C-alpha positions, 0 to 999 in steps of 0.5 A: 750248367751240366747236361743232366741239369740242363735237361731238368731245367728244359723238362721243368720249363716245358711243364711247370706252367701247366702244372701250376694251373692244375694245382691251382684249381685243385687248391681252390677246391680245397678252399671250402674245407679250409674255410670251415676248418680255420679262421678267415685270416688263415684262409686268406693266407692259404688262398695266396698259393693258388692265386699266385699260380693262376698269376703265374699262368698268365705271366709265364704261359709260352714263356712270355714273361721272360721274352718280355723282360729280355726284349723290352727291358733289357734290349734283347740281352738274355737277362733272364734264362729258363732256370732263373724263371724256374728258381724264382717261381717254384722254390721262391714263390711257392716256398714263401706262400707255403712257409707263410701259411704254416708259420702263421698257422703253427707259430704266429699269425703275423708271420703269414704276412709275407704272402700278401706283401709279396703279392702286393709288391709283385702287383705294384711292379706290374702296374709301375711297368705298364705305366712307364712303358705304357703297354701290357706286361704279362701277368698285369690283369691277374696283378690287378684283378686278383692280387690287389683285392686279395693282398689288401683284404689280407692285410686289412683283416690282419689288423684285427687279427690277435698276435699280428704287430707292426713288427710283423708288417715291417718284417714281411714287407722287407722280405717282399721287397728284398726278394724282388730286389734281388731278382731285379739286380741279378737279371741287371747284373747278368745283362751287364755281364753279357753286354760287356762280353758282347762288346769285348 
C-alpha cells in the first residue's frame, strides 16, 4: 500500500463510523416520505441501509470488531486490517443495500432480497459466535434487536409481493452467504500467512 493509499485509509478509518451514524439518522428521517411514496415491501428494503449503519456503529465504534476478531478469533494475528473493514462495510455492505433497493424498484422486487438475506446471515453469525464463545461480540445487540425483526419481516412480506419467486430467494441467499464466506476466508488466509511468516 502506497503512502497516499495509507493516508486515505487512515482518514476513513477515523471518520466513517461517525459518518454512518449521521447518515443513518438522515435516511430514517426520510422514512415517512418513503412510506407515502412506495409500497411497504420497498420501504422495508430501503430501511435496510440505515439500520445496517446503526449496526455498524455498535460493531465498529472504537475499532471494536476488528480488535475482537484479531484478538479473540485469530489469537492476536492481524487477520483484519483497517482497509479490510473499510472495504467490507462501505462499498460492499452499503453497495449491496443500495443496489438492492434500486434493483427492486426499477427491475424486479425479488432482486431486493439480497438486503434482508445479507442482514439475516450476519445476525445468525453474531448469534453463533456468541453461543460458541459465550461472550458478547461487537454488533450482537443490534443484530438481535434490529437485524432479525427487519430481515424476517421483509422476507415474510416478500411472500405477498408480486414478482418475487423462489429463485429470487435462492439467488439472494447465495449472494449473502458468498459475501460472508469470502470475508471469512480472506481473514483466515491472511492469518495463516502471517502465522507462517512469524514461524519462519
